[in-house]
DRENMARZA-417157 format. One record per residue (C-alpha): residue in three letters; chain; x, y, z. Coordinates in steps of 0.25 Angstrom, whole numbers, plus 5000, padded with zeros to 4 digits. Example, Ala and Ser with C-alpha at 12.3 -4.5 7.8 and 13.67 -1.06 7.14 Angstrom:
# residues 2
ALA/A/5049/4982/5031;
SER/A/5055/4996/5029;
//
This chain:
# residues 552
MET/A/4969/4538/5677;
ARG/A/4977/4546/5666;
ALA/A/4969/4551/5654;
ILE/A/4971/4545/5641;
PRO/A/4975/4555/5630;
ILE/A/4966/4552/5619;
GLY/A/4969/4562/5608;
VAL/A/4979/4570/5616;
GLN/A/4993/4569/5609;
ASP/A/5000/4580/5617;
PHE/A/5010/4573/5626;
LYS/A/5011/4585/5635;
GLN/A/4996/4585/5638;
ILE/A/4995/4570/5640;
ARG/A/5006/4572/5651;
ASP/A/5001/4585/5657;
LYS/A/4987/4579/5659;
ASN/A/4992/4565/5664;
GLY/A/4987/4558/5652;
TYR/A/4990/4543/5649;
TYR/A/5003/4543/5642;
ILE/A/5010/4531/5636;
ASP/A/5025/4534/5637;
LYS/A/5031/4536/5623;
THR/A/5042/4545/5627;
PRO/A/5053/4535/5624;
LEU/A/5051/4540/5609;
ILE/A/5059/4552/5613;
GLU/A/5071/4543/5617;
GLU/A/5069/4536/5604;
ILE/A/5070/4549/5596;
LEU/A/5082/4555/5604;
LYS/A/5091/4543/5603;
GLN/A/5091/4544/5588;
THR/A/5101/4555/5588;
LEU/A/5103/4554/5573;
THR/A/5089/4556/5569;
GLN/A/5083/4569/5567;
THR/A/5069/4566/5562;
PHE/A/5060/4555/5566;
LEU/A/5047/4550/5559;
PHE/A/5037/4542/5567;
THR/A/5026/4536/5559;
ARG/A/5014/4529/5567;
PRO/A/4999/4527/5564;
ARG/A/4991/4539/5569;
ARG/A/4988/4540/5584;
PHE/A/4999/4531/5588;
GLY/A/5005/4542/5597;
LYS/A/5014/4550/5587;
SER/A/5008/4564/5591;
THR/A/5009/4561/5606;
ASN/A/5024/4556/5604;
LEU/A/5027/4569/5597;
SER/A/5020/4577/5608;
MET/A/5029/4570/5618;
MET/A/5041/4573/5610;
ASP/A/5037/4588/5610;
ALA/A/5035/4588/5625;
TYR/A/5049/4581/5627;
PHE/A/5057/4590/5618;
ASN/A/5050/4603/5617;
MET/A/5058/4614/5625;
ARG/A/5044/4621/5627;
TYR/A/5041/4610/5637;
GLU/A/5053/4610/5646;
GLY/A/5051/4606/5660;
ASN/A/5039/4597/5657;
CYS/A/5036/4584/5665;
TRP/A/5029/4577/5654;
PHE/A/5039/4566/5653;
ASP/A/5041/4563/5668;
ASP/A/5039/4548/5670;
LEU/A/5040/4545/5655;
ALA/A/5050/4536/5649;
ILE/A/5058/4547/5642;
SER/A/5062/4553/5656;
ASP/A/5069/4540/5659;
LEU/A/5075/4539/5645;
ARG/A/5080/4553/5645;
PRO/A/5081/4559/5659;
ASP/A/5086/4574/5659;
ASP/A/5085/4574/5644;
PRO/A/5091/4587/5638;
GLU/A/5083/4585/5626;
LYS/A/5070/4586/5634;
ASN/A/5062/4599/5631;
ALA/A/5075/4604/5624;
TYR/A/5070/4608/5610;
PRO/A/5060/4617/5602;
VAL/A/5050/4607/5596;
MET/A/5041/4609/5584;
HIS/A/5029/4599/5585;
LEU/A/5020/4599/5573;
ASP/A/5007/4591/5572;
MET/A/5004/4588/5557;
LYS/A/4991/4580/5559;
GLU/A/4981/4591/5559;
LEU/A/4986/4599/5547;
GLY/A/4975/4603/5537;
CYS/A/4975/4595/5524;
ASP/A/4963/4601/5518;
SER/A/4972/4609/5509;
TYR/A/4986/4612/5508;
GLU/A/4983/4626/5513;
SER/A/4977/4621/5526;
PHE/A/4989/4612/5528;
ILE/A/4999/4623/5526;
SER/A/4991/4632/5536;
ASP/A/4991/4621/5546;
VAL/A/5006/4619/5545;
ARG/A/5007/4634/5547;
LEU/A/4999/4633/5560;
VAL/A/5007/4621/5565;
VAL/A/5020/4629/5563;
SER/A/5014/4641/5569;
GLY/A/5011/4633/5581;
ILE/A/5025/4629/5583;
CYS/A/5030/4643/5582;
LYS/A/5020/4648/5592;
GLU/A/5026/4638/5602;
HIS/A/5039/4647/5602;
PRO/A/5034/4661/5603;
ASP/A/5048/4665/5609;
ILE/A/5054/4664/5596;
LEU/A/5047/4676/5591;
VAL/A/5055/4685/5601;
SER/A/5068/4676/5599;
ASP/A/5081/4684/5599;
SER/A/5087/4672/5592;
LEU/A/5080/4673/5578;
ASP/A/5082/4682/5567;
PHE/A/5071/4690/5560;
ASP/A/5069/4680/5549;
SER/A/5067/4669/5559;
ARG/A/5058/4676/5568;
ASN/A/5050/4681/5556;
LEU/A/5049/4666/5551;
PHE/A/5044/4661/5564;
GLU/A/5033/4672/5565;
GLU/A/5029/4668/5551;
LEU/A/5028/4653/5555;
MET/A/5021/4657/5568;
GLY/A/5011/4666/5560;
ARG/A/5008/4655/5549;
SER/A/5012/4665/5538;
SER/A/5024/4658/5532;
ASP/A/5024/4653/5518;
VAL/A/5024/4638/5515;
SER/A/5038/4637/5511;
ILE/A/5042/4642/5525;
LEU/A/5032/4633/5532;
LYS/A/5038/4621/5525;
ARG/A/5051/4625/5532;
SER/A/5045/4630/5545;
LEU/A/5049/4619/5554;
ARG/A/5064/4620/5550;
LEU/A/5063/4635/5551;
LEU/A/5057/4635/5565;
SER/A/5068/4625/5570;
ALA/A/5078/4635/5566;
ILE/A/5071/4646/5573;
PHE/A/5070/4637/5585;
LYS/A/5085/4634/5585;
ALA/A/5088/4649/5584;
HIS/A/5079/4652/5596;
TYR/A/5080/4640/5605;
GLY/A/5094/4635/5601;
LYS/A/5088/4621/5600;
ASN/A/5085/4612/5588;
THR/A/5070/4609/5586;
ILE/A/5062/4596/5587;
ILE/A/5051/4594/5576;
LEU/A/5039/4585/5579;
ILE/A/5030/4583/5568;
ASP/A/5017/4575/5571;
GLU/A/5009/4567/5560;
TYR/A/5017/4573/5548;
ASP/A/5010/4564/5538;
SER/A/4996/4568/5543;
PRO/A/4994/4579/5532;
LEU/A/4999/4569/5521;
ASN/A/4989/4559/5526;
ARG/A/4977/4568/5527;
SER/A/4980/4574/5513;
TYR/A/4982/4561/5507;
GLY/A/4976/4561/5493;
SER/A/4973/4575/5492;
ASP/A/4979/4586/5483;
ILE/A/4987/4593/5494;
GLN/A/4994/4580/5499;
ARG/A/5006/4583/5490;
ASP/A/5007/4597/5495;
ILE/A/5006/4593/5509;
LEU/A/5017/4582/5507;
GLU/A/5026/4592/5500;
PHE/A/5024/4602/5512;
LEU/A/5027/4592/5522;
ARG/A/5040/4587/5515;
ASP/A/5046/4601/5516;
PHE/A/5040/4604/5530;
LEU/A/5046/4591/5536;
SER/A/5059/4591/5528;
SER/A/5062/4605/5531;
ALA/A/5060/4603/5546;
LEU/A/5067/4589/5547;
LYS/A/5078/4588/5536;
GLY/A/5091/4594/5540;
ASN/A/5085/4604/5550;
GLU/A/5097/4608/5559;
ASN/A/5088/4614/5569;
LEU/A/5080/4601/5571;
ARG/A/5083/4592/5584;
PHE/A/5074/4581/5578;
GLY/A/5060/4579/5571;
VAL/A/5050/4569/5574;
VAL/A/5039/4567/5564;
THR/A/5027/4558/5565;
GLY/A/5016/4552/5555;
VAL/A/5009/4540/5551;
MET/A/5017/4536/5539;
GLN/A/5030/4540/5533;
ILE/A/5024/4546/5521;
ALA/A/5033/4551/5509;
LYS/A/5046/4550/5516;
GLU/A/5053/4553/5503;
SER/A/5047/4567/5502;
ILE/A/5043/4571/5516;
PHE/A/5055/4566/5524;
SER/A/5065/4568/5512;
GLY/A/5079/4569/5516;
LEU/A/5077/4566/5531;
ASN/A/5089/4557/5532;
ASN/A/5088/4557/5547;
LEU/A/5073/4553/5547;
GLU/A/5070/4542/5557;
VAL/A/5057/4535/5553;
ASN/A/5049/4527/5564;
ASN/A/5037/4520/5560;
ILE/A/5029/4508/5563;
LEU/A/5040/4498/5559;
SER/A/5051/4505/5567;
THR/A/5056/4499/5580;
ASP/A/5061/4512/5587;
ALA/A/5050/4519/5595;
ASP/A/5040/4508/5591;
GLU/A/5033/4509/5604;
MET/A/5032/4524/5604;
PHE/A/5019/4525/5596;
GLY/A/5007/4518/5600;
PHE/A/5006/4509/5613;
THR/A/5013/4497/5617;
PRO/A/5006/4484/5622;
ARG/A/5012/4487/5636;
GLU/A/5007/4502/5636;
VAL/A/4993/4498/5632;
GLU/A/4992/4487/5643;
LEU/A/4997/4497/5653;
MET/A/4986/4507/5648;
CYS/A/4975/4497/5650;
ALA/A/4980/4494/5664;
ASP/A/4981/4509/5667;
PHE/A/4967/4511/5664;
GLY/A/4962/4500/5671;
HIS/A/4959/4489/5661;
PRO/A/4972/4480/5659;
GLU/A/4962/4470/5653;
LYS/A/4959/4479/5641;
PHE/A/4974/4477/5636;
ALA/A/4970/4465/5627;
GLU/A/4958/4473/5621;
ALA/A/4967/4485/5618;
ARG/A/4977/4475/5611;
GLU/A/4967/4469/5602;
TRP/A/4962/4483/5598;
TYR/A/4974/4492/5597;
ASP/A/4987/4483/5597;
GLY/A/4993/4477/5585;
TYR/A/5002/4488/5580;
ARG/A/5017/4485/5578;
PHE/A/5027/4497/5578;
GLY/A/5041/4492/5576;
ASN/A/5042/4481/5587;
ALA/A/5031/4486/5596;
ASP/A/5017/4482/5597;
ILE/A/5008/4494/5597;
TYR/A/4994/4498/5601;
ASN/A/4986/4510/5594;
PRO/A/4988/4520/5605;
TRP/A/4976/4529/5601;
SER/A/4966/4517/5602;
VAL/A/4972/4512/5615;
LEU/A/4970/4526/5621;
LYS/A/4956/4527/5616;
TYR/A/4953/4513/5620;
VAL/A/4957/4515/5635;
LYS/A/4951/4529/5635;
SER/A/4938/4523/5630;
GLY/A/4937/4514/5642;
PHE/A/4944/4502/5634;
LYS/A/4934/4502/5624;
PRO/A/4940/4496/5611;
ALA/A/4937/4503/5598;
PRO/A/4944/4508/5585;
TYR/A/4949/4521/5591;
TRP/A/4961/4523/5581;
ALA/A/4952/4521/5569;
GLY/A/4944/4534/5570;
THR/A/4956/4544/5573;
SER/A/4959/4547/5559;
GLY/A/4955/4546/5544;
ASN/A/4960/4534/5536;
ASP/A/4961/4541/5523;
ILE/A/4974/4535/5518;
ILE/A/4970/4521/5521;
THR/A/4956/4523/5515;
ASP/A/4963/4528/5502;
LEU/A/4973/4517/5502;
LEU/A/4963/4506/5503;
ALA/A/4953/4512/5493;
ILE/A/4957/4504/5481;
PRO/A/4965/4492/5486;
ASP/A/4970/4482/5476;
GLU/A/4967/4467/5478;
GLU/A/4979/4464/5486;
THR/A/4977/4476/5496;
TYR/A/4962/4472/5497;
GLY/A/4966/4458/5501;
ASN/A/4976/4463/5511;
MET/A/4966/4472/5517;
ILE/A/4956/4460/5519;
ALA/A/4968/4451/5525;
LEU/A/4971/4462/5535;
GLY/A/4956/4463/5539;
SER/A/4956/4448/5541;
GLY/A/4967/4449/5551;
GLU/A/4979/4445/5542;
SER/A/4992/4452/5540;
ILE/A/4997/4457/5526;
SER/A/5011/4458/5521;
SER/A/5016/4472/5516;
ASP/A/5028/4481/5514;
LEU/A/5027/4494/5522;
GLU/A/5033/4507/5517;
VAL/A/5037/4516/5528;
GLY/A/5038/4528/5519;
VAL/A/5024/4528/5513;
THR/A/5021/4539/5503;
PHE/A/5008/4544/5498;
ALA/A/5012/4538/5484;
ASP/A/5014/4525/5491;
ILE/A/5001/4524/5498;
SER/A/4994/4528/5485;
ASP/A/4999/4514/5480;
LEU/A/4991/4504/5488;
GLY/A/5001/4493/5485;
ARG/A/5012/4500/5492;
GLY/A/5008/4509/5503;
ILE/A/4995/4504/5509;
TYR/A/5000/4495/5519;
SER/A/5011/4504/5524;
VAL/A/5000/4515/5526;
LEU/A/4991/4505/5534;
ALA/A/5003/4500/5543;
PHE/A/5009/4514/5546;
SER/A/4995/4520/5548;
GLY/A/4991/4510/5558;
TYR/A/4981/4502/5550;
LEU/A/4990/4489/5550;
THR/A/5001/4485/5558;
VAL/A/5014/4478/5555;
VAL/A/5015/4464/5560;
CYS/A/5029/4460/5555;
ASP/A/5038/4462/5544;
HIS/A/5043/4453/5533;
ASP/A/5056/4454/5526;
MET/A/5057/4468/5531;
ASP/A/5048/4474/5520;
ARG/A/5035/4466/5521;
TYR/A/5026/4468/5534;
SER/A/5014/4460/5539;
LEU/A/5003/4470/5542;
ARG/A/4990/4468/5549;
ILE/A/4978/4476/5556;
PRO/A/4983/4478/5570;
ASN/A/4971/4477/5579;
ARG/A/4956/4477/5581;
GLU/A/4955/4492/5580;
MET/A/4962/4492/5567;
TYR/A/4953/4481/5561;
GLY/A/4942/4491/5563;
VAL/A/4949/4502/5556;
PHE/A/4953/4491/5545;
GLY/A/4938/4488/5543;
ASP/A/4933/4502/5543;
VAL/A/4944/4508/5534;
ILE/A/4951/4498/5526;
THR/A/4940/4488/5523;
ARG/A/4931/4499/5519;
GLU/A/4941/4504/5509;
LEU/A/4942/4490/5503;
GLY/A/4928/4491/5499;
MET/A/4920/4487/5511;
ASP/A/4914/4501/5514;
GLY/A/4899/4500/5516;
MET/A/4900/4485/5519;
SER/A/4902/4486/5534;
GLY/A/4888/4481/5537;
SER/A/4890/4469/5529;
MET/A/4903/4466/5536;
ARG/A/4896/4467/5549;
ARG/A/4885/4458/5545;
LEU/A/4896/4448/5540;
ALA/A/4903/4448/5554;
ARG/A/4889/4446/5560;
ALA/A/4886/4434/5550;
VAL/A/4899/4428/5553;
LEU/A/4898/4428/5568;
SER/A/4883/4423/5568;
ASP/A/4885/4412/5558;
ASP/A/4875/4418/5548;
THR/A/4879/4412/5535;
GLY/A/4868/4419/5527;
SER/A/4872/4433/5531;
LEU/A/4887/4429/5530;
GLU/A/4885/4425/5516;
GLY/A/4878/4438/5512;
CYS/A/4888/4447/5519;
LEU/A/4900/4440/5513;
LYS/A/4893/4441/5499;
ASP/A/4890/4456/5501;
LEU/A/4904/4459/5505;
PHE/A/4911/4451/5494;
GLU/A/4902/4458/5484;
TYR/A/4904/4472/5489;
VAL/A/4919/4472/5492;
ILE/A/4928/4461/5486;
SER/A/4932/4460/5471;
GLY/A/4929/4446/5465;
ARG/A/4944/4446/5460;
VAL/A/4949/4445/5474;
LEU/A/4941/4433/5477;
ASP/A/4950/4423/5470;
ASN/A/4953/4414/5482;
GLU/A/4947/4409/5495;
HIS/A/4957/4418/5503;
SER/A/4952/4431/5497;
TYR/A/4938/4427/5502;
GLN/A/4944/4423/5516;
ALA/A/4951/4436/5517;
PHE/A/4940/4445/5513;
ILE/A/4930/4438/5523;
ALA/A/4941/4439/5534;
GLY/A/4942/4454/5531;
LEU/A/4927/4456/5532;
LEU/A/4927/4450/5546;
MET/A/4938/4459/5551;
ASN/A/4928/4467/5559;
LEU/A/4927/4456/5568;
PHE/A/4942/4457/5572;
GLY/A/4944/4459/5586;
ASN/A/4933/4450/5590;
TYR/A/4938/4439/5581;
GLU/A/4952/4434/5577;
ILE/A/4951/4433/5562;
THR/A/4961/4424/5555;
ALA/A/4962/4420/5540;
ASP/A/4970/4409/5533;
PHE/A/4975/4404/5547;
GLU/A/4978/4390/5551;
SER/A/4968/4384/5560;
GLY/A/4964/4369/5563;
GLU/A/4969/4361/5551;
GLY/A/4970/4371/5541;
CYS/A/4969/4386/5537;
HIS/A/4956/4393/5540;
ASP/A/4950/4404/5531;
ILE/A/4944/4413/5542;
ARG/A/4944/4411/5557;
MET/A/4938/4420/5567;
ARG/A/4941/4418/5582;
CYS/A/4932/4425/5591;
LYS/A/4940/4433/5601;
ARG/A/4929/4440/5609;
GLY/A/4914/4440/5610;
ASN/A/4904/4429/5607;
GLY/A/4906/4427/5592;
PRO/A/4910/4414/5586;
ASN/A/4923/4410/5580;
ILE/A/4922/4409/5565;
VAL/A/4929/4401/5554;
MET/A/4928/4403/5539;
GLU/A/4932/4394/5528;
ILE/A/4930/4401/5514;
LYS/A/4930/4394/5500;
ARG/A/4928/4399/5486;
SER/A/4921/4392/5476;
LYS/A/4929/4389/5463;
VAL/A/4916/4386/5455;
GLU/A/4912/4398/5447;
ASP/A/4897/4397/5450;
PRO/A/4895/4387/5462;
SER/A/4881/4382/5466;
ALA/A/4876/4385/5480;
GLU/A/4878/4371/5483;
GLN/A/4893/4372/5479;
MET/A/4895/4384/5488;
GLN/A/4888/4377/5500;
SER/A/4897/4365/5498;
LEU/A/4909/4374/5497;
ALA/A/4905/4382/5510;
GLU/A/4903/4369/5517;
ASP/A/4917/4364/5513;
ALA/A/4923/4377/5519;
LEU/A/4915/4374/5532;
LYS/A/4920/4359/5532;
GLN/A/4934/4364/5530;
ILE/A/4934/4372/5543;
GLU/A/4929/4360/5551;
ASP/A/4938/4350/5544;
ASN/A/4950/4359/5547;
ASP/A/4946/4364/5561;
TYR/A/4948/4379/5557;
ALA/A/4940/4382/5570;
HIS/A/4951/4375/5578;
GLY/A/4953/4382/5591;
MET/A/4941/4391/5591;
VAL/A/4933/4392/5604;
GLY/A/4918/4393/5604;
ARG/A/4908/4395/5593;
THR/A/4914/4395/5579;
VAL/A/4907/4397/5566;
LEU/A/4913/4390/5554;
TYR/A/4910/4396/5540;
GLY/A/4912/4389/5527;
ILE/A/4911/4400/5516;
ALA/A/4911/4397/5501;
PHE/A/4912/4408/5491;
SER/A/4908/4409/5476;
LYS/A/4914/4422/5472;
LYS/A/4908/4432/5482;
THR/A/4896/4423/5487;
PRO/A/4898/4415/5499;
THR/A/4891/4402/5504;
ILE/A/4893/4400/5519;
VAL/A/4891/4388/5529;
SER/A/4894/4388/5543;
LYS/A/4895/4380/5556;
VAL/A/4896/4383/5571;
VAL/A/4905/4375/5579;
SER/A/4910/4376/5594;
GLY/A/4925/4376/5598;
//
């Protein structure tokens, strides 16, 4: 049984130690066939295979690894047999995700360290007969981390010229997680300085560099295209909407199905699909690869593995003070609905500070939402992709909508709903409505419905939750079909009193009318087993609830 490479992003190490590797080498062919493109930018959510793919490219093209057998029996060996470009170039491979962002000085120091590491991979240049004194002196400065910032900004371009003089070959530049320093410094005083440095650093290396064979850059988002990638007319951007290479980042359904079978549990494929499927890249259905690997490694125990791998500072900041439209959309997402939004592929920090423009682009490109389909080419239908991401949604987004500190009430709410405890249910709903939601939002029955459905999203996975869907003879408010476990099915009908200060008797009558509507219109149609029907009436933020248990 091959080992599962959790946290191992080095392609060479995975292959040397016979680790479990899902073949993504056709990405090499995708790049090489685009002969008129000099720079590629691939954006995908974190931990979706970007680093391993760059490491794979390094292993394939880097002349230092000539004669390796890492690609034997992989797809690229059939696609490009006896490839003259295999291990034919000097390669600069930079990892940007660990650069220090505590201060601008620590950032620059770490960039110097990365560039020095590239130089140390080529000690033969120090004794090269092909370099003049100035070039050799420059190389020594970069290796010794003594160059000034102006030289450091141009270091990749300068090194590619040195490599061309010494090896007689153009250089391939691979830059991993270029936007990590920008994401980590978001909102700080040094973010602008880092942005300006990266603009000069990347533009110098990739724009008009006659000694460049090609460059590949990866990141989560295409941030600030107008400044960082300014003037790169031959830049090919590949993102979650692109159909080229759409299966090259993340795992396809077939790959996950084979993996479950390879590790002795083909029956677990359905569970893996529920928890980790749901992403759509281009025309491909994609699973979260990090979570699938952790799931299999952990003995097929489902859990939100992706959620704890990194901070969510940008998402937290974006959702800290939402407007009422954003608030409503977040509640709709939590209830299992899709929302419609435009997506801006070139998101900038100015954009994501404007919640009305950038928020859904950030959520989609960073993996919190997935694209269901497009409408008229500029509007997209977005939803939460899977059970794991509902947990992330609950922990991060719901908290930032004002529910922090109310997790206990939300758990009690779920227990009350499932146990037909109308007294506890009334108390939990009153507490949550008082604590969280503005009275201005509660201007119609749909707003009550959306809020309650969102509160119950932590039951997603065990329950299929729908809102405002047709069932029986009408359109139900909230319907929860139990998919696993011993819990009951749930149907809720919600009404809002139009009387300013209704009496208890009036509220009781309104709740009973709601319950009668469920029965008269057969909203529980098709549900099998024990089903609890709830008629809920609201006077502002105060609910009155009646219930009935039926068997389907």
